[in-house]
C-alpha positions as CSV (number, residue, x, y, z in Angstrom):
1,X,-22.9,5.3,40.6
2,X,-19.3,5.5,41.9
3,X,-19.7,2.6,44.2
4,X,-21.0,0.4,41.3
5,X,-18.1,1.1,38.9
6,X,-15.7,-1.6,40.2
7,X,-18.3,-4.4,40.8
8,X,-19.8,-3.7,37.3
9,X,-16.3,-3.9,35.7
10,X,-15.6,-7.1,37.6
11,X,-18.9,-8.6,36.6
12,X,-18.5,-7.7,32.9
13,X,-14.9,-9.0,32.9
14,X,-16.0,-12.2,34.4
15,X,-18.9,-12.6,32.0
16,X,-16.4,-12.1,29.1
17,X,-14.1,-14.6,30.6
18,X,-17.0,-17.0,30.9
19,X,-18.0,-16.5,27.3
20,X,-14.3,-17.1,26.2
21,X,-14.2,-20.3,28.2
22,X,-17.4,-21.5,26.7
23,X,-16.0,-20.7,23.2
24,X,-13.0,-22.9,24.1
25,X,-15.4,-25.7,25.2
26,X,-17.2,-25.3,21.9
27,X,-14.0,-25.7,19.9
28,X,-13.1,-28.8,22.0
29,X,-16.6,-30.2,21.5
30,X,-16.4,-29.6,17.7
31,X,-13.0,-31.4,17.7
32,X,-14.7,-34.2,19.7
33,X,-17.3,-34.5,16.9
34,X,-14.6,-35.0,14.3
35,X,-12.9,-37.6,16.6
36,X,-16.2,-39.4,17.0
37,X,-16.9,-39.4,13.3
38,X,-13.3,-40.7,12.6
39,X,-13.7,-43.3,15.4
40,X,-10.5,-42.0,16.9
41,X,-10.8,-43.5,20.4
42,X,-7.6,-41.9,21.7
43,X,-8.6,-38.5,20.5
44,X,-12.1,-38.9,22.0
45,X,-10.6,-39.9,25.3
46,X,-8.1,-36.9,25.3
47,X,-10.7,-34.4,24.3
48,X,-13.3,-35.7,26.8
49,X,-10.7,-35.4,29.6
50,X,-9.8,-31.8,28.5
51,X,-13.5,-30.9,28.3
52,X,-14.1,-32.3,31.8
53,X,-11.2,-30.2,33.2
54,X,-12.6,-27.0,31.4
55,X,-16.0,-27.6,32.9
56,X,-14.6,-28.0,36.4
57,X,-12.5,-24.8,35.9
58,X,-15.6,-23.1,34.6
59,X,-17.3,-23.7,38.0
60,X,-14.8,-21.3,39.6
61,X,-15.6,-18.6,37.1
62,X,-19.3,-19.1,37.6
63,X,-18.9,-18.7,41.4
64,X,-16.9,-15.5,40.8
65,X,-19.6,-14.2,38.5
66,X,-22.3,-14.9,41.1
67,X,-20.2,-13.1,43.7
68,X,-19.6,-10.0,41.5
69,X,-23.3,-9.9,40.7
70,X,-24.1,-10.0,44.4
71,X,-21.6,-7.2,45.0
72,X,-23.1,-5.1,42.2
73,X,-26.6,-5.7,43.6
74,X,-25.4,-4.5,47.0
75,X,-23.7,-1.4,45.6
76,X,-27.0,-0.6,43.7
77,X,-29.0,-1.0,47.0
78,X,-30.9,-3.9,45.5
79,X,-32.3,-5.8,48.5
80,X,-35.1,-7.5,46.6
81,X,-33.0,-10.5,45.8
82,X,-33.2,-9.9,42.1
83,X,-29.6,-10.3,40.9
84,X,-30.4,-11.3,37.4
85,X,-28.6,-9.4,34.6
86,X,-31.9,-7.8,33.5
87,X,-32.7,-6.7,37.0
88,X,-29.2,-5.3,37.6
89,X,-29.1,-3.7,34.1
90,X,-32.4,-2.0,34.8
91,X,-30.8,-0.3,37.9
92,X,-27.9,1.0,36.0
93,X,-27.6,3.9,33.5
94,X,-28.3,3.1,29.9
95,X,-24.7,2.7,28.7
96,X,-23.7,0.6,31.7
97,X,-26.9,-1.5,31.5
98,X,-26.3,-2.1,27.8
99,X,-22.7,-3.2,28.4
100,X,-23.8,-5.6,31.1
101,X,-26.6,-7.1,28.9
102,X,-24.2,-7.4,25.9
103,X,-21.6,-9.4,28.0
104,X,-24.4,-11.6,29.4
105,X,-25.9,-12.2,25.9
106,X,-22.5,-13.4,24.7
107,X,-22.5,-16.0,27.5
108,X,-26.1,-17.1,26.7
109,X,-25.3,-17.5,22.9
110,X,-22.2,-19.5,23.7
111,X,-24.2,-21.8,26.1
112,X,-26.8,-22.3,23.4
113,X,-24.2,-23.2,20.7
114,X,-22.4,-25.5,23.1
115,X,-25.7,-27.3,24.0
116,X,-26.5,-27.9,20.4
117,X,-23.0,-29.3,19.7
118,X,-23.1,-31.5,22.8
119,X,-26.5,-32.8,21.7
120,X,-25.1,-33.6,18.3
121,X,-22.1,-35.5,19.9
122,X,-24.5,-37.4,22.1
123,X,-26.5,-38.4,19.1
124,X,-23.4,-39.5,17.2
125,X,-22.2,-41.6,20.2
126,X,-25.6,-43.2,20.6
127,X,-25.6,-44.1,16.9
128,X,-22.2,-45.6,17.2
129,X,-23.3,-47.6,20.2
130,X,-26.3,-48.9,18.4
131,X,-24.2,-49.9,15.4
132,X,-21.8,-51.8,17.8
133,X,-24.7,-53.4,19.6
134,X,-26.2,-54.6,16.2
135,X,-22.8,-56.0,15.1
136,X,-22.3,-57.8,18.4
137,X,-25.7,-59.4,18.2
138,X,-25.0,-60.6,14.6
139,X,-21.5,-61.8,15.5
140,X,-22.6,-63.8,18.5
141,X,-25.6,-65.7,17.2
142,X,-25.1,-69.4,17.4
143,X,-25.7,-72.0,14.7
144,X,-29.3,-72.9,14.1
145,X,-30.4,-76.0,15.9
146,X,-33.7,-77.4,14.7
147,X,-34.2,-79.9,17.5
148,X,-32.1,-79.6,20.7
149,X,-31.2,-82.6,22.9
150,X,-33.9,-81.7,25.5
151,X,-36.8,-82.0,23.0
152,X,-37.4,-78.3,22.5
153,X,-37.4,-76.5,19.2
154,X,-34.7,-73.8,19.2
155,X,-35.7,-70.6,17.3
156,X,-32.2,-69.0,17.0
157,X,-31.3,-67.8,13.6
158,X,-28.1,-68.6,11.7
159,X,-25.2,-66.3,12.4
160,X,-24.7,-63.8,9.6
161,X,-21.2,-62.7,10.6
162,X,-18.4,-65.0,11.4
163,X,-17.0,-63.7,14.8
164,X,-13.7,-65.3,14.0
165,X,-13.3,-63.6,10.7
Protein backbone atom coordinates (compact mmCIF):
# COMPACT_ATOMS: atom_id res chain seq x y z
CA UNK A 1 0.00 0.00 0.00
CA UNK A 2 3.00 2.31 0.41
CA UNK A 3 3.29 2.96 -3.33
CA UNK A 4 -0.37 3.95 -3.48
CA UNK A 5 -0.36 6.53 -0.67
CA UNK A 6 0.81 9.54 -2.72
CA UNK A 7 -1.26 8.85 -5.86
CA UNK A 8 -4.30 8.30 -3.63
CA UNK A 9 -3.70 11.58 -1.75
CA UNK A 10 -3.21 13.39 -5.07
CA UNK A 11 -6.40 11.91 -6.53
CA UNK A 12 -8.50 12.71 -3.46
CA UNK A 13 -7.09 16.27 -3.32
CA UNK A 14 -7.86 16.77 -7.00
CA UNK A 15 -11.40 15.41 -6.58
CA UNK A 16 -11.92 17.85 -3.70
CA UNK A 17 -10.57 20.70 -5.82
CA UNK A 18 -12.88 19.66 -8.63
CA UNK A 19 -15.89 19.60 -6.26
CA UNK A 20 -14.92 23.06 -4.99
CA UNK A 21 -14.69 24.44 -8.51
CA UNK A 22 -18.07 22.93 -9.35
CA UNK A 23 -19.55 24.60 -6.26
CA UNK A 24 -18.11 27.91 -7.47
CA UNK A 25 -19.71 27.27 -10.87
CA UNK A 26 -22.99 26.51 -9.15
CA UNK A 27 -22.85 29.83 -7.26
CA UNK A 28 -22.11 31.67 -10.51
CA UNK A 29 -24.96 29.86 -12.26
CA UNK A 30 -27.36 30.76 -9.45
CA UNK A 31 -26.27 34.40 -9.74
CA UNK A 32 -26.85 34.10 -13.48
CA UNK A 33 -30.41 32.91 -12.74
CA UNK A 34 -31.03 36.08 -10.75
CA UNK A 35 -29.54 38.21 -13.52
CA UNK A 36 -31.74 36.52 -16.11
CA UNK A 37 -34.85 37.02 -13.98
CA UNK A 38 -33.93 40.70 -13.47
CA UNK A 39 -33.13 41.04 -17.20
CA UNK A 40 -29.71 42.42 -16.23
CA UNK A 41 -27.95 42.09 -19.58
CA UNK A 42 -24.59 43.36 -18.32
CA UNK A 43 -24.72 40.99 -15.36
CA UNK A 44 -25.66 38.07 -17.59
CA UNK A 45 -22.74 38.85 -19.89
CA UNK A 46 -20.22 39.17 -17.04
CA UNK A 47 -21.41 36.01 -15.34
CA UNK A 48 -21.44 34.04 -18.59
CA UNK A 49 -17.84 35.08 -19.33
CA UNK A 50 -16.78 34.11 -15.79
CA UNK A 51 -18.56 30.77 -16.08
CA UNK A 52 -16.84 30.08 -19.40
CA UNK A 53 -13.41 30.81 -17.85
CA UNK A 54 -14.19 28.52 -14.90
CA UNK A 55 -15.20 25.72 -17.26
CA UNK A 56 -11.98 26.09 -19.27
CA UNK A 57 -9.91 26.08 -16.05
CA UNK A 58 -11.85 23.02 -14.91
CA UNK A 59 -10.59 21.06 -17.91
CA UNK A 60 -7.06 21.28 -16.48
CA UNK A 61 -8.25 19.91 -13.14
CA UNK A 62 -10.10 17.10 -14.94
CA UNK A 63 -6.93 16.20 -16.84
CA UNK A 64 -4.95 16.12 -13.56
CA UNK A 65 -7.64 13.95 -11.98
CA UNK A 66 -7.44 11.47 -14.85
CA UNK A 67 -3.64 11.41 -14.56
CA UNK A 68 -3.72 10.74 -10.81
CA UNK A 69 -6.31 8.01 -11.31
CA UNK A 70 -4.04 6.37 -13.88
CA UNK A 71 -1.07 6.66 -11.47
CA UNK A 72 -3.10 5.06 -8.69
CA UNK A 73 -4.22 2.25 -11.00
CA UNK A 74 -0.60 1.62 -11.95
CA UNK A 75 0.49 1.64 -8.28
CA UNK A 76 -2.29 -0.85 -7.51
CA UNK A 77 -1.16 -3.08 -10.36
CA UNK A 78 -4.46 -2.61 -12.17
CA UNK A 79 -3.78 -3.50 -15.77
CA UNK A 80 -7.38 -4.27 -16.67
CA UNK A 81 -8.01 -0.68 -17.75
CA UNK A 82 -10.64 -0.14 -15.04
CA UNK A 83 -9.67 3.21 -13.58
CA UNK A 84 -13.13 4.13 -12.37
CA UNK A 85 -13.46 5.27 -8.78
CA UNK A 86 -15.41 2.16 -7.86
CA UNK A 87 -12.78 -0.06 -9.50
CA UNK A 88 -9.92 1.74 -7.76
CA UNK A 89 -11.73 1.88 -4.41
CA UNK A 90 -12.34 -1.87 -4.55
CA UNK A 91 -8.58 -2.42 -4.81
CA UNK A 92 -7.85 -0.27 -1.76
CA UNK A 93 -8.32 -0.94 1.91
CA UNK A 94 -11.72 -0.11 3.42
CA UNK A 95 -10.75 3.28 4.85
CA UNK A 96 -8.88 4.40 1.74
CA UNK A 97 -11.62 3.14 -0.56
CA UNK A 98 -14.27 4.97 1.47
CA UNK A 99 -12.25 8.22 1.38
CA UNK A 100 -11.90 7.95 -2.39
CA UNK A 101 -15.60 7.20 -2.92
CA UNK A 102 -16.60 10.10 -0.64
CA UNK A 103 -14.47 12.57 -2.60
CA UNK A 104 -15.87 11.27 -5.89
CA UNK A 105 -19.45 11.36 -4.59
CA UNK A 106 -19.01 15.06 -3.76
CA UNK A 107 -18.04 15.70 -7.38
CA UNK A 108 -21.02 13.73 -8.69
CA UNK A 109 -23.46 15.61 -6.42
CA UNK A 110 -22.01 18.95 -7.52
CA UNK A 111 -22.29 17.98 -11.19
CA UNK A 112 -25.92 16.94 -10.71
CA UNK A 113 -26.82 20.21 -8.94
CA UNK A 114 -25.01 22.24 -11.59
CA UNK A 115 -26.83 20.37 -14.37
CA UNK A 116 -30.21 21.13 -12.75
CA UNK A 117 -29.37 24.82 -12.33
CA UNK A 118 -28.03 25.10 -15.87
CA UNK A 119 -31.21 23.48 -17.17
CA UNK A 120 -33.30 25.99 -15.22
CA UNK A 121 -31.28 28.87 -16.71
CA UNK A 122 -31.67 27.45 -20.20
CA UNK A 123 -35.45 27.28 -19.67
CA UNK A 124 -35.54 30.86 -18.38
CA UNK A 125 -33.57 32.09 -21.38
CA UNK A 126 -35.76 30.16 -23.81
CA UNK A 127 -38.85 31.68 -22.18
CA UNK A 128 -37.37 35.19 -22.44
CA UNK A 129 -36.53 34.60 -26.11
CA UNK A 130 -40.08 33.38 -26.78
CA UNK A 131 -41.50 36.51 -25.12
CA UNK A 132 -39.21 38.74 -27.18
CA UNK A 133 -40.16 36.83 -30.34
CA UNK A 134 -43.87 37.30 -29.62
CA UNK A 135 -43.45 41.01 -28.88
CA UNK A 136 -41.45 41.50 -32.08
CA UNK A 137 -44.12 39.74 -34.13
CA UNK A 138 -46.82 41.92 -32.63
CA UNK A 139 -44.81 45.11 -33.03
CA UNK A 140 -43.99 44.56 -36.68
CA UNK A 141 -47.35 43.60 -38.09
CA UNK A 142 -48.46 45.98 -40.80
CA UNK A 143 -51.79 47.69 -41.22
CA UNK A 144 -54.55 45.54 -42.58
CA UNK A 145 -55.09 45.84 -46.28
CA UNK A 146 -58.33 44.38 -47.53
CA UNK A 147 -57.48 44.61 -51.19
CA UNK A 148 -53.93 45.17 -52.39
CA UNK A 149 -53.00 46.89 -55.61
CA UNK A 150 -52.23 43.58 -57.34
CA UNK A 151 -55.73 42.20 -56.88
CA UNK A 152 -54.97 39.78 -54.06
CA UNK A 153 -56.66 39.71 -50.67
CA UNK A 154 -54.09 40.33 -47.91
CA UNK A 155 -54.79 38.36 -44.70
CA UNK A 156 -52.42 40.28 -42.39
CA UNK A 157 -53.96 41.32 -39.12
CA UNK A 158 -53.95 44.77 -37.60
CA UNK A 159 -50.88 45.58 -35.49
CA UNK A 160 -51.69 45.33 -31.80
CA UNK A 161 -48.60 47.20 -30.62
CA UNK A 162 -47.35 50.49 -31.92
CA UNK A 163 -43.65 49.90 -32.65
CA UNK A 164 -43.01 53.63 -32.35
CA UNK A 165 -44.58 53.90 -28.90
